[in-house]
N, C-alpha and C positions, 0 to 999 in steps of 0.2 A: 449496452442493450444487446440481448442475445438474438441470434438469427432464428426466426420462426420457421423451422424446417417443414412444418405442416403446410404453411403457405407457399413454400418454395417448391415442394415436390410436385412433380407431374403425376396425374392420376395413373398413368400407364407404367410408372416406375416407382411405386411406393416401396416395394421391397427389392433392393438391388440384388443382382446375381452374386453368387459366392465369389466368383472370380473378380468381378468389379470391386466388391467390398474389400477383398483381400489386398488387391493392388492399391486401392485407395488408402487403406490403413498402413500398408508398408511405406508408402510415400510420406504419410503423416509422421510415422515413427522415425523415419530418416531425418526429418526436420527436428523432431523433439530430442534426438540424440545430441543435438548441438546446444551449447549454452547461449541461447538467444536472449538479447536484451534490446529494449528500444534504443535506437541510435539517438545520441544527444543532438545530432544535426537535424533530424526529422522528428520534431517534437510532437506530442499528443495534439497540440493545437493545430499544427500543420497537417497532421493526419486527418483530423476532423474536417478541415477545409477541403483536403484532397478528396476524401470519400463523398462529402456533400456535393462538390462540384462535378465529380466524375459521375455520380449517380444521377444528377439532374441532366447532364449532357446525354447520357445513355437513354434516359427516359424520354428525352425529346426527339429521339430517333437518330442521333449522331452516332456514327460507328466508333468503335473503341480506339482505333488508330488516330482518327481526327481528334477525338476527345483528349487523348493523352498528349498529342502535340499541342493542343490549345493550353492545357495545364502546364506543360513544360515551358512554353513561352512566357507564362505569367510569373515564373519563379524568379526571385531576385537573388537568391543564394546560388552561387556557382556549384556548390556541393549538391544541393537539391536538384538543380537543373541537370547535372551530370547523371544523378541517380535515375531521374525520370526519363532522361534520354536513353539510358541503357534499357530500362523497362520497355519503352516504346519500340526500340529496335528489335528486342526479343519478340514482342507481340507481332510486329510486321513480318517477322520470319515464320510466324505460325505457332510460336510458343504460347501456351495459355497464360493468361494474366497472373494466375496464382503461381505458376512455375517461375515466371519472370520476377515476381515479388520475392519468391524464395531465394533466387540467385542474387538478388540485390542485398540480401542479408541486413535489411533495415526493418523488416516487418516481423511481428510476433507470430507465434504458432496460431493463435486465435484468428488473426487476420488472414493468414494464408489458408487455413482450414475453411474458414467461412467463405472466402472468395472461391475456393475450389468447389464447394457445395453449390454456390450460386451459378457457377459456370455449368456444372453438370445438370442442374435443374432448369437452366434457361432463364433464371431470375437474378441475373447479376446486378442489375440496377437496384432491385429491392434489397439485395444483400449489402450493397455498398451503402445504401441509406441506413440500414440497420447498424452497420459499423460506424457510420457517422453519429448516430444516436448514442451508441456505446461510448464513444469518446466525448461527446457532449456531456453525458452523465458523469464520466470519470473526471473531466476537467472541472465541472461544477462542484463535485464532491471534494476535490482537492482544494479548490478555492475557498470553500466553506471552512475546511479544517484550518487552512493557513490564516484565514481571516479571524477565526476563533482563537488562534494561538498567538497572533501578532501582538495584540495589546498586552496580554499577560507576560509575554516574553520581554517586551520593552520595559514594562513595570519591574519585572524581576531583575533585569540587567541593571537598570538605573538604581534600584534599591540596594542590590548587593554591592554595586559600585560605591554607593554612599556609605554602607557599612564598612567596606574595605578602607575607604578614606578615613573614616573615624578611627578605626582600629590602628591603622598604619601611621597616621599623622596627628590626629587630635588627642587620642589617649596618651601618647608619649609626652605631650605638652602638659597634660594634667599630672602625669606621673612625676615630672620635674617639680611641679608645684607642691605635690604631696611630700616629696623628699625634703623640701626645704623646711616644712613644718614638723617633720618627724612624726613619730607615733605610729601605731598600727592601723592599717587600712581595714575597712569592713571586708568581710569575706567575699561578697559579690564583686567589690571593687578590685580586690586582689586577683580574682579569677579573670576579670577583663584585662587587667594589666599584664598578667601572665600570658593571656592569649595574644595580646598585642606584641609582646616580646617574641613569642614563638613565630608569629606571622612575619615580623621583621627579620628574624634570624634565618628562617627556613623557607621563605616565600619562593625564592629562586629555585631551590631544590624541588619544592612542590610543583612549580610550574613546569620545570623540565621533566619531572617524573610523569606529570599528567600528559604531556605531549608524547613521551615515549610509550606510555600505556595506550594512548589513543592509536598510535601507529601500530603497536603490537596487536591490538584488537582488530584493526582494519586488515592486517596481514592474515590473522587467524579466523576471519569472519566466516569462511566457508567450512571450517572444521565442524564436525558433527556435535562435539561436546559444547562448543561455544554457541552454535545455533540453538541447541536444546536449552542451554542456560538463559540466553537472551530472550528466547520466546517465553520461557517460564516466568522470568522477571517482568517482561512486558505485559503479559496477561494478568499478572497480579496487581498491577497499578490500578488503583480505584478509578473508575469511569473510563480511563484511557484503555485499559485492558479489554473491557467489554466492547468498546468502539472498534478496536483493532480486530477482535474476533468476528464482529459483525461484517466488517469490510471483507475479510477473507472468506467468510461463509457466503457472502453475496457473490464473490467471484467464482467460488466453487459451484454454486447453484446455477449461475449463468453458463458455466462450462458444461455441466451435466445436461442442461436444457438443450444445448447445441448438439452434443455428441449422441445422447440417447434419442433425440428427435430425428437423427439421421440414420436410425436403425442399427447403430453399432451395438454389439452385445455388451452387457453390463461390465463384465470383467475387463474387457479391452478399454471401455470408456473410463473405468477407474484408473487403469494404468496411464492413460493419456492425461487425465486430470492431475494425477500425482506429479507429472512432469511439467504441467502448465503452471502450477501454483507453488512457488518456492517458500512455503511456510512450514517449519519443522513439525509442529503438532499435526497438521493435516497430512503431511507426507507419511508420517508414521501410521496414522489411522487408516489412510487409504491403502497402504501396503498390507496391513493386517486385514482390512476389509476385503481386499482382492483374494487373499488366501482363504478367508472364511467362506466367501461365496463359492469358490472352487470346491470347497468341502461340503457344500450343500446348505450353508446358512443363508439367512435373509440379510439384506442390506441394513435394515433398521436394527436388527439384532446386533450386528457388528458395530454399528454407530453408537449404540448404547454403552459400549465398553469405554468410550472416550468422553471425558467431561467437556471437551470443546464444543460438542454438538448439544444444543439445547433440547430439552424434552419435547418442546413444541415442534421442533423440526423433525425429531425422530418419529413423533406421532403422525405427522403429515406424510413422511416417507413410508411409514407402515401402511397407511391408507392407499397411497399411490401404488405400492406393490400389490395390495389386495385387489385393486380394480384395474391393474395393469396400465396405469397412466403416469408413470414416473416423470416423463418429460414435462407434462402439464403441471404436476405438483412442484417440481423443481423451479419452474417458471414463476409459480405463485410465491414460493419461498424467496426467490431472488427479488421479486418486486416488493415483498413485505420487508425484507431486510434492507433493501436499498432505501426505502422510505424511513426506516429506523435510523440508518446511518445519517441521512440528511437531517433528521430531527435531533439526534444526539450531538452531531457536530455543531449545530446551531446553539445547543445548550452548553457546549464546552467552555466557551468564553465566560458565560454568566456564572458557571460553577467555579472556574479557576480564579477569576478576578478577586472575589471577596476572600477566598482562602489565602491567596498570595498577599493581599493587603493586610489581612489580620496577622499572618505569620511574621511578615517583615515589620509591621507596626510594633508587635510584641518584642521583636529582636532589638529594634532601634530604641524602644522605650527602656528595655533592660540595660542597654549600654549607657543611656543618659542618666538613669537613676543611679547606676553604679558609679558614674563619674561625679555626680553632684552630691551624693550622700556624704562623702568626707567633708565637702565644703559646708554642708549644713551643720555637721558636727563641730567643725572649726568655728563657725559663726556663733554657735551656742556656747562654745568654750570661752569665747571672748566676751 
C-alpha cells in the first residue's frame, strides 16, 4: 500500500524548498546505488508485524525510543534483536529512524524513503501503518499465488513421476515380452520403446546436464542478455505472463504514487522507480521514458512505445497529465491492478488443474495404448 503524501504533508510545507528537496533526493539516490534486497532474516511477515506494532505504539503516545525498546524485547531471534538494538541505539543518539534503518542494511528503498517522508511531515505513525498495509497486501498476494500453484505442482510432479516409472521400468518388461514373440512392433509401440531405451541410457547425463545448466543460469542471472530473454519468455507464457506483468505494473504504480506525491519532479521520479523495480522490460522503458521527457515528450506518449503498458493504463496516464493529477491517477491504477492480480491469482489454480490433468492423461493413455496394442494383436493371432 502506498504512502498517501497528501495526507502526510503539512499545509505549511506543501512545496519543499529547492535545497531540502535536493538534499532529500541525494540521500535517496545514495541508497538506490546499492544493490538492496530484503534480508532473509527479517522476512516480510516480520516487517508487517514490526510496522503494525510500532505504528500502534506511536499513535498511543509512546515515544519512539520506548516503542523500539519494547519491540526489541519481544524478538525471539537473536539476529532480529541485534538489528533492532542497533536501530534503537542510533535513534537514542539522535539519528532519524530512516537513517538508522538505512544503516541496518535490512530495509528496502521504499521503506526508508517512506519513513523519511513520514518523519519530515510529522506523520510517522501514519506512514508506518501504510507500510504495514503494504506488506499485508504483499503477503496476501504471495499466499494466493502459492496456494494456486501448490496443487497443480503436486499433481504435475506425481504424474511425471508415474510416467518416468512406466518408461524406465514397466516398458522394458513389456519389451522383453515382445522380443520373445518376435515380429514387428506397431509404430507407436516402437516409439515408446525407443524413448524408454534413450531414457535408460542417457538419464544420468540429462540429469547432470540439467544441474549444470541451472547453475550456469543462476551465475549469469544478472547479465542483460539473460534478463532480457527470461523476461520475454516469461511474459509470453499464457495467463502467467499477464499475471507477472500486472504484478510489476502494480509495484510501478505504487512507486510513482509515492514519489510524485512528494513533489519530486517527473524525470527524477522515473530514475528512482527504474532502480526500485528490477524487471528488465520496465527498466528499458523507464530509461527511454526519462530521455523522451527531457526532450519535451509526454509520459503517456513514451509509454505507448512499449507493449508492456496496457492501452487502458496509457489512457489514464494521459488524462492524469492533462489535469495535472498524475499521483492520484497512479494510485487508482495501482488499486485497480492490485484487485486484478488478486482475482487472476485465484483463477490460476482453476485454469492450470484441468490443463495439467488433460495433458498427463493423454500422455499416460498414449503409453498404455502403445504397450497393449501388440498384446491385442498377439491375442487375435492365436
